[in-house]
PALUMPA-547122 format. One line per field, with one value per residue: y, z, x of N, C-alpha, C in turn; residue in one letter; residue number from 0. Coordinates in steps of 0.1 Angstrom, whole numbers. Example, Ala and Ser with C-alpha at 12.3 -4.5 7.8 and 13.67 -1.06 7.14 Angstrom:
BEGIN
n.yy	(-57 / -22) $
n.zz	(78 / 71) $
n.xx	(132 / 128) $
ca.yy	(-45 / -11) $
ca.zz	(78 / 71) $
ca.xx	(123 / 137) $
c.yy	(-33 / 0) $
c.zz	(78 / 79) $
c.xx	(132 / 129) $
residu	(A / S) $
num	(0 / 1) $
This chain:
BEGIN
n.yy	(222 / 231 / 255 / 255 / 250 / 269 / 294 / 293 / 297 / 323 / 336 / 337 / 351 / 377 / 377 / 380 / 405 / 424 / 445 / 464 / 467 / 475 / 499 / 510 / 514 / 530 / 549 / 563 / 563 / 586 / 593 / 575 / 544 / 523 / 489 / 471 / 440 / 421 / 391 / 375 / 342 / 317 / 314 / 296 / 285 / 306 / 312 / 291 / 292 / 318 / 300 / 286 / 299 / 310 / 310 / 341 / 340 / 319 / 336 / 362 / 389 / 425 / 453 / 485 / 521 / 529 / 507 / 483 / 442 / 412 / 392 / 369 / 348 / 324 / 301 / 275 / 265 / 268 / 259 / 242 / 250 / 279 / 285 / 274 / 294 / 317 / 315 / 308 / 336 / 338 / 327 / 324 / 335 / 353 / 369 / 381 / 384 / 404 / 424 / 436 / 449 / 472 / 485 / 474 / 459 / 431 / 419 / 406 / 377 / 376 / 355 / 349 / 364 / 385 / 406 / 397 / 376 / 362 / 381 / 398 / 417 / 430 / 443 / 476 / 477 / 487 / 501 / 528 / 554 / 550 / 546 / 517 / 498 / 505 / 485 / 450 / 421 / 419 / 442 / 441 / 447 / 468 / 476 / 475 / 469 / 459 / 436 / 428 / 402 / 402 / 380 / 381 / 371 / 387 / 412 / 446 / 482 / 495 / 488 / 493 / 486 / 489 / 494 / 525 / 555 / 575 / 597 / 627 / 632 / 640 / 660 / 660 / 648 / 612 / 583 / 551 / 519 / 494 / 467 / 442 / 407 / 382 / 399 / 409 / 436 / 457 / 481 / 504 / 508 / 532 / 559 / 578 / 570 / 564 / 550 / 535 / 513 / 513 / 521 / 494 / 489 / 472 / 435 / 413 / 396 / 410 / 396 / 387 / 381 / 387 / 401 / 410 / 421 / 429 / 445 / 451 / 477 / 511 / 519 / 541 / 572 / 593 / 582 / 570 / 553 / 540 / 530 / 518 / 537 / 559 / 582 / 599 / 595 / 623 / 637 / 627 / 646 / 650 / 621 / 617 / 637 / 623 / 599 / 609 / 617 / 591 / 578 / 593 / 587 / 564 / 560 / 567 / 551 / 528 / 537 / 537 / 508 / 489 / 471 / 468 / 463 / 446 / 412 / 412 / 398 / 390 / 370 / 339 / 311 / 289 / 250) $
n.zz	(692 / 667 / 633 / 615 / 629 / 650 / 631 / 618 / 640 / 648 / 621 / 624 / 647 / 636 / 616 / 623 / 636 / 617 / 606 / 624 / 627 / 610 / 610 / 630 / 621 / 599 / 610 / 622 / 604 / 593 / 611 / 624 / 612 / 626 / 647 / 671 / 687 / 710 / 732 / 709 / 708 / 722 / 758 / 773 / 752 / 746 / 774 / 772 / 753 / 767 / 790 / 772 / 764 / 769 / 793 / 807 / 805 / 782 / 760 / 737 / 752 / 741 / 746 / 759 / 748 / 735 / 734 / 762 / 763 / 759 / 729 / 708 / 676 / 665 / 662 / 661 / 692 / 709 / 724 / 703 / 701 / 704 / 678 / 661 / 665 / 659 / 629 / 625 / 618 / 596 / 578 / 548 / 543 / 569 / 562 / 542 / 549 / 570 / 556 / 537 / 558 / 564 / 539 / 522 / 497 / 478 / 500 / 518 / 542 / 562 / 561 / 572 / 596 / 603 / 627 / 637 / 656 / 689 / 721 / 754 / 785 / 813 / 845 / 843 / 816 / 784 / 751 / 732 / 719 / 682 / 648 / 627 / 607 / 575 / 554 / 545 / 551 / 528 / 520 / 499 / 500 / 513 / 547 / 560 / 579 / 614 / 635 / 668 / 698 / 723 / 756 / 787 / 811 / 832 / 830 / 839 / 829 / 841 / 847 / 827 / 802 / 777 / 745 / 727 / 704 / 683 / 664 / 663 / 666 / 694 / 706 / 714 / 728 / 731 / 717 / 735 / 743 / 756 / 765 / 770 / 778 / 756 / 734 / 701 / 683 / 659 / 639 / 614 / 596 / 590 / 572 / 593 / 616 / 645 / 673 / 706 / 732 / 769 / 795 / 817 / 852 / 869 / 885 / 864 / 830 / 804 / 776 / 739 / 710 / 679 / 645 / 608 / 585 / 548 / 516 / 478 / 475 / 494 / 521 / 519 / 499 / 498 / 517 / 527 / 522 / 554 / 582 / 614 / 636 / 663 / 688 / 719 / 749 / 754 / 781 / 782 / 771 / 767 / 757 / 737 / 717 / 714 / 704 / 677 / 670 / 670 / 647 / 625 / 618 / 611 / 594 / 574 / 573 / 562 / 536 / 526 / 531 / 510 / 526 / 547 / 572 / 584 / 589 / 599 / 628 / 638 / 628 / 616 / 610 / 589 / 593) $
n.xx	(-250 / -250 / -235 / -257 / -278 / -277 / -280 / -302 / -320 / -316 / -318 / -344 / -358 / -343 / -359 / -384 / -388 / -379 / -393 / -394 / -363 / -357 / -366 / -352 / -325 / -327 / -335 / -311 / -296 / -280 / -264 / -246 / -257 / -277 / -291 / -300 / -313 / -331 / -327 / -317 / -313 / -327 / -328 / -308 / -292 / -279 / -264 / -251 / -229 / -218 / -203 / -186 / -167 / -131 / -108 / -95 / -64 / -58 / -65 / -55 / -38 / -47 / -28 / -26 / -22 / -42 / -64 / -78 / -80 / -90 / -84 / -94 / -92 / -84 / -100 / -99 / -86 / -102 / -130 / -155 / -183 / -182 / -162 / -189 / -210 / -199 / -198 / -222 / -238 / -226 / -237 / -252 / -284 / -288 / -270 / -277 / -305 / -295 / -286 / -304 / -323 / -307 / -300 / -283 / -261 / -249 / -233 / -208 / -198 / -170 / -144 / -118 / -121 / -112 / -100 / -124 / -142 / -139 / -146 / -131 / -136 / -127 / -121 / -115 / -108 / -109 / -122 / -107 / -125 / -126 / -123 / -131 / -101 / -106 / -109 / -103 / -83 / -67 / -71 / -89 / -117 / -143 / -150 / -181 / -201 / -208 / -212 / -223 / -226 / -237 / -228 / -228 / -241 / -267 / -255 / -254 / -258 / -247 / -222 / -203 / -184 / -199 / -210 / -205 / -215 / -203 / -216 / -219 / -192 / -165 / -173 / -199 / -226 / -219 / -240 / -254 / -249 / -261 / -247 / -261 / -273 / -276 / -284 / -282 / -262 / -258 / -235 / -227 / -199 / -180 / -159 / -169 / -175 / -175 / -164 / -166 / -159 / -168 / -154 / -151 / -164 / -164 / -162 / -156 / -165 / -171 / -183 / -184 / -192 / -179 / -184 / -175 / -188 / -187 / -179 / -178 / -182 / -174 / -195 / -206 / -200 / -184 / -165 / -129 / -99 / -89 / -64 / -68 / -82 / -75 / -87 / -87 / -113 / -132 / -126 / -100 / -76 / -47 / -44 / -60 / -44 / -23 / -24 / -38 / -20 / -4 / -20 / -17 / 10 / 8 / -7 / 7 / 26 / 12 / 11 / 32 / 33 / 14 / 1 / 7 / 36 / 38 / 21 / -12 / -21 / -42 / -59 / -83 / -65 / -68 / -63) $
ca.yy	(227 / 235 / 266 / 258 / 253 / 286 / 308 / 292 / 305 / 336 / 341 / 337 / 364 / 384 / 383 / 382 / 420 / 429 / 461 / 470 / 467 / 483 / 516 / 517 / 516 / 539 / 565 / 566 / 560 / 597 / 595 / 556 / 535 / 509 / 487 / 459 / 427 / 413 / 375 / 364 / 331 / 308 / 319 / 285 / 284 / 323 / 307 / 280 / 305 / 320 / 287 / 281 / 314 / 305 / 324 / 353 / 339 / 314 / 346 / 374 / 404 / 435 / 463 / 499 / 535 / 526 / 496 / 472 / 439 / 398 / 389 / 354 / 345 / 314 / 294 / 254 / 266 / 268 / 254 / 240 / 257 / 296 / 287 / 272 / 307 / 330 / 314 / 308 / 349 / 338 / 321 / 336 / 343 / 361 / 383 / 386 / 397 / 417 / 434 / 443 / 462 / 481 / 489 / 473 / 448 / 424 / 418 / 394 / 380 / 374 / 340 / 350 / 365 / 401 / 412 / 393 / 363 / 364 / 392 / 400 / 431 / 430 / 455 / 486 / 474 / 499 / 505 / 540 / 561 / 551 / 539 / 508 / 498 / 505 / 473 / 438 / 420 / 420 / 458 / 447 / 450 / 478 / 471 / 481 / 465 / 451 / 429 / 423 / 395 / 401 / 372 / 378 / 371 / 398 / 421 / 454 / 491 / 506 / 479 / 497 / 480 / 494 / 498 / 536 / 557 / 591 / 601 / 637 / 638 / 638 / 671 / 657 / 632 / 597 / 572 / 540 / 507 / 487 / 454 / 433 / 396 / 377 / 412 / 414 / 448 / 453 / 493 / 509 / 515 / 539 / 570 / 587 / 558 / 564 / 546 / 528 / 504 / 524 / 511 / 483 / 489 / 457 / 427 / 402 / 401 / 410 / 385 / 392 / 374 / 396 / 392 / 418 / 422 / 440 / 450 / 456 / 497 / 515 / 524 / 560 / 576 / 598 / 569 / 566 / 544 / 547 / 525 / 515 / 556 / 556 / 591 / 594 / 601 / 635 / 639 / 625 / 654 / 645 / 609 / 622 / 642 / 610 / 588 / 613 / 618 / 576 / 573 / 603 / 580 / 547 / 560 / 575 / 542 / 525 / 549 / 536 / 498 / 492 / 457 / 469 / 461 / 429 / 404 / 413 / 382 / 388 / 359 / 326 / 305 / 273 / 243) $
ca.zz	(686 / 650 / 629 / 608 / 639 / 656 / 620 / 619 / 651 / 644 / 613 / 629 / 656 / 631 / 605 / 634 / 641 / 607 / 602 / 636 / 633 / 600 / 615 / 641 / 617 / 589 / 621 / 624 / 593 / 588 / 615 / 626 / 614 / 638 / 653 / 679 / 688 / 723 / 733 / 701 / 716 / 736 / 771 / 776 / 743 / 751 / 784 / 771 / 744 / 774 / 795 / 767 / 767 / 776 / 803 / 799 / 799 / 766 / 748 / 731 / 751 / 733 / 761 / 749 / 751 / 730 / 743 / 768 / 765 / 757 / 721 / 701 / 665 / 659 / 672 / 665 / 707 / 716 / 727 / 695 / 704 / 700 / 660 / 657 / 670 / 649 / 617 / 625 / 618 / 583 / 565 / 533 / 544 / 575 / 556 / 532 / 554 / 579 / 543 / 539 / 564 / 565 / 526 / 510 / 485 / 479 / 516 / 518 / 555 / 568 / 569 / 577 / 609 / 605 / 636 / 642 / 665 / 705 / 726 / 769 / 785 / 819 / 849 / 841 / 807 / 777 / 739 / 730 / 706 / 668 / 636 / 623 / 598 / 562 / 547 / 546 / 554 / 515 / 513 / 486 / 503 / 518 / 558 / 561 / 593 / 624 / 642 / 681 / 699 / 740 / 760 / 793 / 819 / 843 / 833 / 842 / 821 / 852 / 852 / 815 / 784 / 765 / 733 / 726 / 691 / 683 / 652 / 657 / 672 / 705 / 716 / 719 / 735 / 725 / 721 / 747 / 730 / 764 / 759 / 775 / 779 / 743 / 725 / 688 / 680 / 643 / 635 / 600 / 593 / 576 / 576 / 604 / 625 / 656 / 684 / 722 / 744 / 777 / 807 / 831 / 865 / 876 / 887 / 856 / 820 / 793 / 767 / 727 / 695 / 669 / 630 / 605 / 566 / 536 / 505 / 471 / 476 / 504 / 524 / 515 / 481 / 509 / 524 / 521 / 530 / 568 / 596 / 628 / 639 / 677 / 698 / 731 / 756 / 756 / 793 / 781 / 760 / 759 / 754 / 725 / 713 / 715 / 692 / 666 / 659 / 662 / 636 / 614 / 615 / 609 / 580 / 570 / 568 / 546 / 523 / 515 / 524 / 512 / 531 / 562 / 575 / 592 / 590 / 614 / 635 / 641 / 614 / 617 / 601 / 593 / 592) $
ca.xx	(-257 / -237 / -233 / -267 / -289 / -284 / -285 / -319 / -327 / -308 / -323 / -362 / -354 / -340 / -372 / -398 / -383 / -372 / -396 / -389 / -351 / -351 / -370 / -340 / -317 / -332 / -339 / -299 / -284 / -278 / -252 / -239 / -264 / -273 / -304 / -300 / -318 / -326 / -333 / -318 / -316 / -328 / -314 / -299 / -283 / -269 / -257 / -238 / -222 / -214 / -202 / -179 / -154 / -119 / -103 / -80 / -50 / -58 / -66 / -44 / -41 / -42 / -33 / -20 / -29 / -53 / -70 / -72 / -87 / -86 / -97 / -89 / -98 / -74 / -110 / -98 / -82 / -113 / -146 / -165 / -194 / -180 / -166 / -201 / -219 / -194 / -201 / -236 / -236 / -220 / -248 / -261 / -299 / -284 / -258 / -291 / -314 / -292 / -284 / -320 / -326 / -294 / -302 / -270 / -263 / -236 / -220 / -196 / -189 / -155 / -137 / -109 / -124 / -104 / -105 / -136 / -138 / -146 / -134 / -136 / -133 / -125 / -120 / -104 / -101 / -116 / -118 / -110 / -131 / -114 / -124 / -123 / -99 / -118 / -107 / -101 / -71 / -62 / -72 / -95 / -130 / -143 / -159 / -192 / -213 / -202 / -221 / -215 / -232 / -232 / -233 / -223 / -257 / -267 / -245 / -260 / -257 / -236 / -208 / -197 / -183 / -211 / -212 / -204 / -216 / -203 / -219 / -216 / -180 / -164 / -173 / -210 / -228 / -229 / -249 / -247 / -256 / -260 / -238 / -273 / -268 / -282 / -285 / -272 / -260 / -254 / -237 / -221 / -185 / -177 / -155 / -174 / -183 / -165 / -174 / -157 / -166 / -165 / -142 / -151 / -160 / -169 / -152 / -162 / -159 / -179 / -177 / -191 / -193 / -175 / -185 / -178 / -195 / -181 / -186 / -167 / -184 / -178 / -206 / -206 / -195 / -173 / -153 / -115 / -89 / -76 / -58 / -78 / -79 / -81 / -87 / -88 / -123 / -135 / -125 / -84 / -69 / -37 / -44 / -62 / -34 / -10 / -34 / -42 / -6 / 2 / -28 / -11 / 22 / 6 / -12 / 16 / 35 / 7 / 12 / 45 / 38 / -2 / -4 / 12 / 48 / 38 / 9 / -17 / -21 / -59 / -71 / -81 / -55 / -73 / -52) $
c.yy	(229 / 251 / 270 / 259 / 267 / 295 / 304 / 300 / 319 / 343 / 344 / 346 / 370 / 390 / 387 / 399 / 428 / 443 / 468 / 479 / 479 / 501 / 522 / 518 / 532 / 552 / 573 / 565 / 573 / 600 / 580 / 552 / 525 / 501 / 475 / 451 / 424 / 402 / 370 / 353 / 326 / 313 / 310 / 282 / 295 / 322 / 297 / 284 / 311 / 312 / 288 / 292 / 306 / 313 / 330 / 348 / 330 / 323 / 355 / 385 / 416 / 445 / 478 / 508 / 534 / 520 / 484 / 460 / 422 / 397 / 375 / 352 / 331 / 301 / 279 / 257 / 267 / 255 / 253 / 252 / 275 / 298 / 285 / 288 / 318 / 330 / 313 / 323 / 349 / 331 / 330 / 341 / 351 / 375 / 388 / 395 / 408 / 429 / 444 / 452 / 470 / 490 / 488 / 462 / 444 / 423 / 407 / 395 / 375 / 361 / 338 / 357 / 376 / 408 / 407 / 383 / 361 / 378 / 389 / 413 / 427 / 446 / 462 / 485 / 487 / 493 / 521 / 542 / 557 / 544 / 528 / 508 / 494 / 491 / 458 / 434 / 419 / 438 / 455 / 447 / 457 / 469 / 478 / 477 / 457 / 445 / 421 / 414 / 394 / 384 / 367 / 379 / 382 / 411 / 436 / 471 / 495 / 497 / 486 / 485 / 476 / 496 / 517 / 545 / 571 / 598 / 615 / 644 / 637 / 651 / 668 / 646 / 623 / 588 / 556 / 531 / 496 / 473 / 441 / 422 / 389 / 389 / 411 / 430 / 447 / 475 / 493 / 512 / 519 / 551 / 579 / 578 / 558 / 559 / 540 / 519 / 510 / 514 / 504 / 486 / 483 / 449 / 416 / 407 / 403 / 403 / 389 / 383 / 383 / 387 / 407 / 415 / 431 / 436 / 455 / 471 / 500 / 521 / 540 / 562 / 583 / 594 / 573 / 560 / 550 / 533 / 530 / 531 / 557 / 576 / 590 / 602 / 613 / 641 / 637 / 634 / 651 / 631 / 613 / 629 / 631 / 604 / 595 / 611 / 599 / 575 / 580 / 591 / 567 / 545 / 563 / 562 / 527 / 528 / 543 / 515 / 494 / 477 / 457 / 463 / 449 / 426 / 405 / 396 / 381 / 384 / 349 / 319 / 289 / 261 / 234) $
c.zz	(672 / 641 / 620 / 615 / 642 / 644 / 617 / 628 / 651 / 636 / 616 / 637 / 650 / 622 / 611 / 636 / 628 / 606 / 613 / 634 / 620 / 603 / 623 / 629 / 607 / 599 / 623 / 616 / 589 / 595 / 613 / 629 / 621 / 644 / 662 / 685 / 699 / 721 / 721 / 701 / 721 / 745 / 774 / 765 / 745 / 760 / 781 / 757 / 756 / 787 / 787 / 762 / 775 / 786 / 800 / 796 / 788 / 754 / 752 / 737 / 748 / 746 / 755 / 755 / 741 / 729 / 750 / 766 / 758 / 740 / 716 / 688 / 661 / 669 / 672 / 676 / 710 / 716 / 712 / 690 / 701 / 682 / 654 / 656 / 659 / 637 / 610 / 618 / 603 / 573 / 558 / 537 / 553 / 572 / 544 / 537 / 561 / 563 / 538 / 546 / 565 / 548 / 516 / 505 / 482 / 490 / 513 / 535 / 557 / 572 / 575 / 592 / 612 / 613 / 643 / 652 / 677 / 711 / 743 / 773 / 798 / 832 / 850 / 826 / 796 / 762 / 737 / 718 / 695 / 659 / 635 / 612 / 585 / 556 / 549 / 548 / 539 / 505 / 503 / 488 / 517 / 530 / 559 / 573 / 600 / 633 / 655 / 687 / 713 / 743 / 777 / 806 / 831 / 841 / 829 / 833 / 826 / 846 / 839 / 807 / 777 / 753 / 730 / 711 / 690 / 672 / 652 / 668 / 686 / 715 / 720 / 721 / 731 / 728 / 724 / 741 / 749 / 761 / 767 / 769 / 770 / 734 / 711 / 690 / 667 / 643 / 622 / 605 / 585 / 584 / 588 / 614 / 635 / 667 / 690 / 723 / 759 / 789 / 815 / 843 / 874 / 873 / 878 / 846 / 811 / 782 / 753 / 720 / 683 / 652 / 626 / 585 / 562 / 527 / 493 / 471 / 489 / 507 / 521 / 506 / 489 / 515 / 515 / 528 / 545 / 574 / 605 / 632 / 651 / 680 / 713 / 737 / 755 / 771 / 790 / 770 / 753 / 754 / 742 / 714 / 708 / 700 / 682 / 660 / 658 / 650 / 622 / 607 / 611 / 594 / 567 / 562 / 559 / 535 / 513 / 513 / 525 / 521 / 543 / 561 / 577 / 589 / 600 / 618 / 637 / 631 / 618 / 607 / 600 / 586 / 576) $
c.xx	(-248 / -243 / -250 / -279 / -289 / -285 / -302 / -326 / -326 / -316 / -340 / -365 / -354 / -355 / -380 / -396 / -376 / -376 / -394 / -371 / -346 / -355 / -357 / -329 / -318 / -331 / -326 / -289 / -273 / -266 / -243 / -252 / -264 / -285 / -294 / -312 / -322 / -331 / -331 / -320 / -325 / -320 / -305 / -288 / -273 / -258 / -250 / -230 / -212 / -203 / -188 / -168 / -144 / -118 / -91 / -70 / -46 / -60 / -54 / -48 / -34 / -42 / -20 / -24 / -42 / -71 / -64 / -80 / -83 / -91 / -92 / -99 / -96 / -88 / -111 / -91 / -88 / -125 / -151 / -173 / -191 / -172 / -177 / -210 / -212 / -201 / -212 / -241 / -232 / -227 / -253 / -273 / -295 / -280 / -270 / -301 / -310 / -288 / -294 / -326 / -317 / -296 / -290 / -272 / -252 / -227 / -217 / -193 / -178 / -152 / -130 / -111 / -113 / -108 / -116 / -130 / -146 / -139 / -140 / -130 / -138 / -125 / -112 / -105 / -112 / -114 / -116 / -115 / -120 / -130 / -124 / -116 / -104 / -121 / -105 / -85 / -60 / -60 / -77 / -110 / -133 / -152 / -171 / -202 / -203 / -211 / -213 / -224 / -228 / -236 / -228 / -236 / -259 / -257 / -254 / -253 / -244 / -224 / -199 / -196 / -189 / -207 / -213 / -209 / -214 / -209 / -220 / -204 / -178 / -166 / -194 / -217 / -228 / -238 / -245 / -255 / -254 / -258 / -247 / -269 / -279 / -290 / -277 / -274 / -252 / -253 / -229 / -211 / -182 / -162 / -153 / -180 / -176 / -171 / -161 / -162 / -160 / -159 / -150 / -153 / -162 / -162 / -159 / -161 / -172 / -174 / -186 / -185 / -191 / -174 / -183 / -182 / -187 / -183 / -173 / -171 / -184 / -191 / -212 / -198 / -183 / -163 / -140 / -110 / -88 / -74 / -71 / -71 / -80 / -82 / -91 / -105 / -118 / -127 / -106 / -77 / -55 / -35 / -46 / -52 / -23 / -16 / -36 / -23 / -2 / -9 / -23 / 5 / 20 / -2 / 1 / 29 / 29 / 6 / 20 / 46 / 21 / -12 / 3 / 26 / 49 / 25 / 2 / -22 / -32 / -62 / -72 / -73 / -59 / -64 / -60) $
residu	(M / D / R / H / S / Y / S / E / L / I / Y / N / S / I / L / Q / K / K / Q / E / L / T / E / Q / Y / N / K / T / A / A / G / I / G / H / F / Y / L / D / N / L / L / P / E / E / L / A / L / E / I / Y / K / A / F / P / K / S / E / E / M / V / L / K / K / S / I / R / E / D / K / Y / V / A / A / Q / M / D / K / Y / N / P / V / L / E / E / I / I / Y / A / F / Q / D / S / K / I / V / K / L / V / S / E / I / C / G / L / K / D / I / L / P / D / D / N / L / Y / A / G / G / I / S / M / M / G / H / K / Q / F / L / N / P / H / L / D / N / S / H / D / K / D / R / A / L / W / R / V / L / N / L / L / Y / Y / V / T / P / D / W / E / E / Q / Y / G / G / N / L / E / L / W / P / N / G / L / K / A / R / Q / I / T / V / H / S / K / F / N / R / L / A / V / M / A / T / H / S / H / S / L / H / S / V / S / P / V / N / Y / D / G / F / R / C / C / V / S / N / Y / Y / F / S / G / E / P / L / K / Q / T / D / S / F / H / V / T / S / F / R / G / R / P / E / N / K / I / T / D / V / V / L / R / L / D / T / F / L / R / M / G / L / R / K / M / F / K / K / G / V / R / E / N / P / H / V / Y / K / K / K) $
num	(0 / 1 / 2 / 3 / 4 / 5 / 6 / 7 / 8 / 9 / 10 / 11 / 12 / 13 / 14 / 15 / 16 / 17 / 18 / 19 / 20 / 21 / 22 / 23 / 24 / 25 / 26 / 27 / 28 / 29 / 30 / 31 / 32 / 33 / 34 / 35 / 36 / 37 / 38 / 39 / 40 / 41 / 42 / 43 / 44 / 45 / 46 / 47 / 48 / 49 / 50 / 51 / 52 / 53 / 54 / 55 / 56 / 57 / 58 / 59 / 60 / 61 / 62 / 63 / 64 / 65 / 66 / 67 / 68 / 69 / 70 / 71 / 72 / 73 / 74 / 75 / 76 / 77 / 78 / 79 / 80 / 81 / 82 / 83 / 84 / 85 / 86 / 87 / 88 / 89 / 90 / 91 / 92 / 93 / 94 / 95 / 96 / 97 / 98 / 99 / 100 / 101 / 102 / 103 / 104 / 105 / 106 / 107 / 108 / 109 / 110 / 111 / 112 / 113 / 114 / 115 / 116 / 117 / 118 / 119 / 120 / 121 / 122 / 123 / 124 / 125 / 126 / 127 / 128 / 129 / 130 / 131 / 132 / 133 / 134 / 135 / 136 / 137 / 138 / 139 / 140 / 141 / 142 / 143 / 144 / 145 / 146 / 147 / 148 / 149 / 150 / 151 / 152 / 153 / 154 / 155 / 156 / 157 / 158 / 159 / 160 / 161 / 162 / 163 / 164 / 165 / 166 / 167 / 168 / 169 / 170 / 171 / 172 / 173 / 174 / 175 / 176 / 177 / 178 / 179 / 180 / 181 / 182 / 183 / 184 / 185 / 186 / 187 / 188 / 189 / 190 / 191 / 192 / 193 / 194 / 195 / 196 / 197 / 198 / 199 / 200 / 201 / 202 / 203 / 204 / 205 / 206 / 207 / 208 / 209 / 210 / 211 / 212 / 213 / 214 / 215 / 216 / 217 / 218 / 219 / 220 / 221 / 222 / 223 / 224 / 225 / 226 / 227 / 228 / 229 / 230 / 231 / 232 / 233 / 234 / 235 / 236 / 237 / 238 / 239 / 240 / 241 / 242 / 243 / 244 / 245 / 246 / 247 / 248 / 249 / 250 / 251 / 252 / 253 / 254 / 255 / 256 / 257 / 258 / 259 / 260 / 261 / 262 / 263 / 264 / 265 / 266 / 267 / 268 / 269 / 270) $
């Protein structure tokens, strides 16, 4: 399977459910607009993608008070299946279809995979509540949509590793989107799209294929530039204080250095 074959299947799956997905997104758009679609690809193809994931030691471990997960964006190091499925989501007809569902125009995929690519989370790993960086790597385009395709077979909701949306802040109950096998989840990214991944409490890896879409205009007129901004979970008050200070300091640095102090390593450097 190449990216064009994948994209045809993805496009047809989304198109068949376009009205339902549009309704999902519109019902949630006032908070954090999102939708999800199950059985995106034939099961055997989703399993093939899962089996193509590298071992954890072949990926980059991002471990700090903010997050604990394995990621990869330099896709020419891995099974070609992974690069093909990632870029299938960047096919122009899929970008256009997803844009229509979300009521957006002039959306662009990210060929550089800035913060995209693949990720894995195993036992006790997590991603604290956060706002994604508002822009692309050159700070020229606004990040507006996050696409997450989950491929771990038999992954139960109680295992953790699920997408959590906090449209009403950390004092209100979160919305949980189960990272179910062969499920595509799409969520809006803006200055209030606080989200997280719940800690994994299972001896296995939750595997995900990630893409971001960008635009020349922010999703909401009230949006403003921000670095990736982390918070602590509601039960972790001290962590929250530390992470809010961390964000304040990093924002200060970005005001002085528009493109950052160093180049973000999480991009696909094509040869």
